[in-house]
C-alpha positions as CSV (number, residue, x, y, z in Angstrom):
1,M,-69.0,-24.0,28.2
2,D,-65.9,-21.9,27.6
3,T,-63.0,-23.4,25.7
4,Q,-59.6,-23.0,27.2
5,Q,-57.2,-21.2,24.8
6,V,-53.7,-22.9,24.7
7,S,-50.9,-20.8,23.3
8,A,-48.5,-22.7,21.1
9,P,-44.9,-22.8,22.4
10,S,-42.3,-20.8,20.6
11,R,-40.5,-22.8,18.0
12,A,-36.7,-23.1,18.7
13,P,-34.3,-23.0,15.8
14,S,-33.3,-26.4,14.4
15,S,-29.6,-25.7,14.5
16,G,-27.2,-23.1,16.0
17,V,-27.1,-21.5,19.4
18,V,-30.3,-21.2,21.5
19,H,-30.4,-18.4,24.1
20,I,-31.9,-19.2,27.5
21,N,-32.0,-15.7,28.9
22,I,-33.1,-14.9,32.5
23,R,-33.7,-11.3,33.4
24,L,-30.8,-10.0,35.5
25,T,-31.3,-7.4,38.2
26,D,-27.7,-7.3,39.6
27,G,-24.2,-8.5,38.8
28,Y,-24.1,-7.8,35.1
29,S,-22.3,-5.5,32.6
30,I,-23.3,-4.0,29.3
31,I,-20.8,-5.0,26.6
32,S,-20.8,-3.6,23.1
33,N,-20.9,-5.9,20.2
34,R,-18.0,-3.9,18.7
35,L,-15.9,-5.8,21.2
36,S,-17.7,-9.1,21.7
37,Q,-18.0,-9.7,17.9
38,H,-14.8,-8.1,16.7
39,R,-13.4,-10.1,13.7
40,D,-9.8,-8.8,13.8
41,M,-9.0,-9.7,17.4
42,S,-8.3,-13.0,19.1
43,L,-10.7,-14.6,21.5
44,L,-8.2,-14.1,24.3
45,A,-8.2,-10.3,23.6
46,I,-12.0,-10.2,23.3
47,G,-12.4,-12.1,26.6
48,L,-9.8,-9.9,28.4
49,G,-11.5,-6.7,27.1
50,T,-14.9,-8.0,28.3
51,H,-13.3,-8.6,31.8
52,I,-11.7,-5.2,31.9
53,Q,-15.0,-3.4,30.9
54,S,-16.8,-5.2,33.8
55,L,-14.3,-4.0,36.4
56,P,-15.0,-1.0,38.6
57,A,-12.9,2.2,38.1
58,G,-9.6,2.1,40.0
59,R,-9.0,-1.7,39.7
60,R,-5.4,-2.7,38.9
61,I,-5.1,-4.4,35.4
62,G,-1.4,-5.0,35.2
63,V,0.0,-8.2,33.7
64,K,0.9,-9.7,37.0
65,A,-2.4,-8.9,38.6
66,L,-4.3,-10.5,35.7
67,A,-2.0,-13.5,35.6
68,A,-2.7,-14.1,39.3
69,I,-6.5,-14.5,38.4
70,F,-6.5,-16.3,35.0
71,P,-4.5,-19.4,33.9
72,E,-3.0,-17.7,30.8
73,S,0.7,-16.8,31.0
74,E,2.0,-13.3,31.4
75,A,3.3,-13.3,27.8
76,R,-0.2,-14.1,26.4
77,I,-1.9,-11.6,28.6
78,A,0.6,-8.9,27.6
79,A,0.0,-9.7,23.9
80,A,-3.8,-9.5,24.4
81,L,-3.4,-6.1,26.1
82,R,-1.3,-4.9,23.2
83,E,-4.0,-6.1,20.8
84,L,-6.7,-4.2,22.7
85,E,-4.6,-1.1,22.7
86,R,-3.9,-1.4,19.0
87,H,-7.6,-1.6,18.1
88,G,-8.5,1.4,20.4
89,F,-10.2,-0.4,23.3
90,L,-7.4,0.5,25.7
91,R,-5.3,3.6,26.1
92,R,-2.3,4.0,28.5
93,I,-1.6,7.6,29.7
94,R,1.4,8.5,31.9
95,E,0.9,11.4,34.2
96,R,2.8,12.8,37.2
97,V,1.2,12.5,40.6
98,Q,2.0,13.8,44.1
99,G,5.5,13.2,45.2
100,G,7.0,13.5,41.8
101,R,6.2,9.9,40.8
102,V,4.9,9.0,37.3
103,A,1.7,6.8,37.3
104,T,0.1,5.0,34.4
105,R,-3.7,5.4,33.9
106,T,-5.3,2.9,31.6
107,E,-8.6,4.1,29.9
108,S,-11.1,1.5,28.6
109,Y,-13.4,2.4,25.7
110,N,-16.5,0.5,24.7
111,H,-16.9,2.5,21.5
112,P,-13.4,3.6,20.2
113,E,-14.8,5.3,17.0
114,A,-17.2,7.5,18.9
115,A,-14.6,8.4,21.5
116,A,-12.2,9.4,18.7
117,R,-14.8,11.6,17.0
118,R,-15.7,13.3,20.3
119,A,-12.0,14.1,20.9
120,I,-11.6,16.0,17.6
121,P,-12.6,19.6,18.1
122,Q,-15.0,21.2,15.6
123,L,-12.6,23.8,14.1
124,V,-14.7,25.1,11.2
125,R,-18.5,25.4,11.4
126,V,-20.1,25.4,8.0
127,P,-23.2,27.6,7.9
128,E,-26.4,25.8,6.9
129,P,-27.8,27.0,3.6
130,E,-30.9,29.1,3.8
131,P,-34.0,27.4,2.5
132,E,-35.1,28.7,-0.9
133,P,-38.6,30.2,-1.0
134,E,-41.2,27.9,-2.4
135,P,-42.6,29.1,-5.7
136,G,-46.1,30.4,-5.3
137,P,-48.9,30.4,-7.8
138,V,-48.3,32.7,-10.8
139,P,-51.0,35.4,-11.0
140,V,-53.1,35.3,-14.2
141,P,-54.3,38.8,-15.3
142,E,-58.1,38.9,-15.5
143,P,-59.6,40.2,-18.8
144,A,-61.2,43.6,-18.7
145,P,-65.0,43.6,-18.3
146,G,-66.8,43.6,-21.6
147,S,-63.8,42.4,-23.6
148,V,-63.9,39.1,-25.4
149,P,-60.6,37.4,-26.1
150,V,-59.9,37.0,-29.8
151,P,-58.1,33.8,-30.8
152,M,-54.8,34.4,-32.7
153,P,-54.7,32.7,-36.1
154,V,-52.2,29.8,-36.3
155,P,-50.2,29.8,-39.6
156,A,-50.4,26.5,-41.5
157,S,-47.1,24.7,-41.7
158,E,-45.7,24.4,-45.1
159,P,-43.8,21.3,-46.3
160,V,-40.0,21.7,-46.2
161,V,-38.3,20.8,-49.4
162,V,-34.7,19.5,-49.1
163,R,-32.7,20.2,-52.2
164,E,-29.5,18.2,-52.8
165,P,-26.5,20.2,-53.9
166,A,-25.7,20.0,-57.6
167,P,-22.5,18.1,-58.4
168,V,-19.4,20.3,-59.0
169,P,-17.8,19.8,-62.4
170,P,-14.3,18.4,-62.1
171,A,-12.8,21.5,-63.8
172,L,-14.2,23.7,-61.0
173,A,-13.4,21.4,-58.1
174,P,-10.6,22.7,-55.7
175,P,-7.2,21.1,-56.2
176,A,-6.2,18.4,-53.7
177,P,-3.7,19.4,-51.1
178,D,-0.1,18.5,-51.7
179,P,1.2,15.6,-49.5
180,A,3.5,16.7,-46.7
181,P,7.1,16.6,-47.6
182,R,9.2,13.8,-46.1
183,L,12.0,15.0,-43.9
184,V,15.1,13.1,-44.9
185,P,18.3,14.0,-43.0
186,S,21.0,15.3,-45.1
187,T,24.1,13.2,-45.7
188,A,26.2,16.1,-44.4
189,A,24.3,16.3,-41.1
190,P,26.5,15.4,-38.1
191,K,25.8,11.9,-36.6
192,P,25.1,11.5,-32.9
193,P,28.0,10.3,-30.9
194,P,28.0,6.5,-30.1
195,P,27.0,5.4,-26.6
196,P,30.0,5.2,-24.2
197,L,31.5,1.8,-23.4
198,P,30.6,0.4,-20.0
199,F,33.1,1.0,-17.2
200,P,33.5,-0.9,-13.9
201,R,32.4,0.9,-10.7
202,R,35.4,-0.3,-8.8
203,P,38.3,-0.7,-11.3
204,S,41.3,-2.7,-10.2
205,A,44.4,-4.1,-11.9
206,P,43.4,-7.8,-11.5
207,L,40.0,-7.1,-13.0
208,F,41.5,-5.3,-16.1
209,D,44.1,-8.1,-16.5
210,A,41.4,-10.7,-16.6
211,A,39.4,-8.7,-19.1
212,A,42.4,-8.2,-21.4
213,R,43.2,-11.9,-21.3
214,L,39.6,-12.8,-22.3
215,L,39.7,-10.4,-25.3
216,A,43.1,-11.6,-26.5
217,G,41.9,-15.3,-26.3
218,L,38.7,-14.8,-28.3
219,Q,40.4,-16.0,-31.5
220,V,41.2,-19.3,-29.9
221,S,37.5,-20.4,-29.8
222,A,36.3,-18.0,-32.5
223,P,39.0,-17.4,-35.2
224,L,37.0,-14.6,-36.8
225,F,37.4,-12.4,-33.7
226,A,41.2,-11.8,-34.0
227,L,41.5,-8.4,-32.3
228,S,44.5,-6.1,-32.5
229,E,46.4,-4.9,-29.5
230,V,44.8,-1.4,-29.8
231,D,41.3,-3.0,-29.9
232,V,42.0,-5.1,-26.8
233,E,43.2,-2.1,-24.9
234,R,40.2,0.0,-25.9
235,L,37.6,-2.8,-25.2
236,T,39.1,-3.9,-21.9
237,P,37.0,-1.6,-19.6
238,G,33.7,-2.9,-21.2
239,V,34.6,-6.6,-20.4
240,A,35.8,-5.6,-16.9
241,A,32.3,-4.1,-16.3
242,W,30.8,-7.4,-17.3
243,L,33.1,-9.4,-15.0
244,E,32.4,-7.0,-12.1
245,R,28.7,-7.7,-12.5
246,G,29.2,-11.4,-11.8
247,V,29.2,-12.8,-15.4
248,R,31.4,-15.8,-15.8
249,P,34.2,-15.5,-18.4
250,D,32.7,-18.4,-20.5
251,A,29.4,-16.6,-20.6
252,V,31.1,-13.3,-21.7
253,R,32.9,-15.2,-24.4
254,V,29.7,-16.7,-25.8
255,A,27.8,-13.5,-25.7
256,L,30.5,-11.6,-27.7
257,T,31.2,-14.3,-30.3
258,D,27.9,-16.2,-30.8
259,D,26.2,-16.1,-34.2
260,P,28.3,-13.4,-36.0
261,P,27.2,-11.9,-39.3
262,V,28.6,-13.3,-42.5
263,P,30.9,-11.9,-43.7
264,L,32.4,-10.3,-40.5
265,R,34.3,-7.3,-41.6
266,H,34.8,-5.4,-38.3
267,P,35.0,-7.8,-35.3
268,A,36.1,-5.0,-32.9
269,K,32.9,-2.9,-33.8
270,L,30.7,-5.9,-33.2
271,V,32.3,-6.7,-29.8
272,R,31.9,-3.1,-28.8
273,H,28.2,-3.1,-29.9
274,R,27.5,-6.3,-27.9
275,L,29.3,-5.0,-24.8
276,I,26.9,-2.0,-24.8
277,A,23.7,-3.5,-25.9
278,L,23.8,-6.8,-23.9
279,L,25.2,-5.4,-20.7
280,P,23.7,-7.4,-17.7
281,P,22.2,-5.6,-14.7
282,P,24.4,-5.1,-11.6
283,V,24.4,-7.7,-8.9
284,P,21.9,-6.7,-6.2
285,A,23.4,-5.8,-2.8
286,A,23.4,-8.6,-0.2
287,V,20.7,-8.4,2.5
288,P,22.4,-7.9,5.9
289,V,21.8,-10.8,8.3
290,V,20.4,-9.7,11.6
291,P,22.4,-11.5,14.4
292,L,20.8,-13.7,17.1
293,Q,20.6,-12.3,20.6
294,N,19.7,-13.9,23.9
295,C,16.8,-12.3,25.8
296,D,17.9,-10.8,29.1
297,D,14.7,-12.0,30.9
298,C,13.8,-15.4,29.4
299,D,17.2,-16.3,27.8
300,R,15.4,-17.2,24.5
301,A,17.1,-16.5,21.2
302,F,15.7,-13.7,19.0
303,R,17.1,-11.6,16.1
304,S,18.0,-8.0,16.8
305,P,20.9,-5.7,15.9
306,V,21.4,-4.9,19.6
307,P,21.0,-7.0,22.7
308,G,18.1,-6.7,25.0
309,C,14.7,-8.3,25.5
310,C,12.5,-10.2,23.1
311,G,9.1,-8.9,22.0
312,Q,7.0,-10.9,24.6
313,C,9.2,-9.8,27.5
314,R,9.0,-6.2,26.2
315,D,5.2,-6.4,26.3
316,I,5.4,-7.8,29.9
317,R,7.6,-5.0,31.0
318,A,5.2,-2.5,29.4
319,Y,2.3,-3.7,31.5
320,A,4.3,-4.6,34.6
321,D,3.0,-3.8,38.0
322,D,6.2,-2.0,39.2
323,E,4.3,1.3,38.9
324,P,0.6,2.1,39.4
325,C,-1.5,0.9,36.5
326,L,-5.1,1.7,37.3
327,L,-8.2,1.5,35.2
328,G,-9.6,4.9,34.5
329,A,-13.2,5.8,34.8
C-alpha cells in the first residue's frame, strides 16, 4: 500500500510582518524600493510619490487636484511635492506651448541616480589598454649530439673573518669641533620701537573726557599711580579704546592698578604696558532682527525683511493649478 506524502507547511516568522501575497494580473504598479524604503523622506512624501508613479501619463498632479482626492491639506501636499523634488523623484520643467502660453510639465523618476547618469554625456572616451601577450615557454637549447655536459666546479665557501678596528690613540684622534658661538646682540644695536598705544575707532570728545578723568583719578584709589598732566594726555587714547569696547570704568581702573610691582618707579610706563597687553577684544556687531510680516494669503505671521507670503503658501503657489501641470511620460 502506497503511503501518502504530506508536505510540511511553511513556517511563518514568529514576529514582524508576514506577507500574504496574491498574484496580480491587472491593476498594479511596479514601485522601486528607492522610493518605498527611502530613509530621508517623510511617509507622506513616500506615499505621494508612490501615488504619482502609479498614475498614467498626462494626469494632473497639482496641489488642488491632489487635495481634492486625499484628506491632507494643500500645505502638507505642497511640502511633500517639494520633498520629492528635492530628492530627485520629481522635476518641474516650464516650456512654451501653442498660443504663446507657458505650461509646466512634471517628470516622475523611479530611479533618480540612473536618470542623472544617463543625462550626463560621455565627453571623453578612455581607450581600453591592450592586453599584454602571455609569456610563452622559454626554449631550452638542446645539446649537440655526442657531447656530454661537463659539470662546473663549485668553489668552496671560505669563512669570513670580521676584524675589529684598532683603537685610535688619543694623541692621533681628530680634535672635537668647537661649539657654535652664541649670538649676543650688541648693546649699541638699535632697539625695536615699542608697540603703538590703542586708539578708538570712533573718537569723540565725550569719550576722551571720560578717559582723561579716569586716568587723573587713579591716585584716589591707588596712590602709587600719581600721573602727571603730560602722562594723562599721552595715555588718554588708550583708555578711550578700552571704554569704546564696552569695558566699565571700574574694570579699567582695576586692570591698570591691580598688583603693581614693588617698588613702582615708573607708573606711567606700567599703565601704558597694561593698556597694550591687556586690551580686550572689540564688541561683536549686533545681529539684525528680522521683522515680522503677515502672510498675504493665510494672514499668519512670519519673519522676513520684505512682505509677501509665508513658506507654505509659496509652496502652494508653486504647485497651483492655475496653469497646466501635467505628469510627463
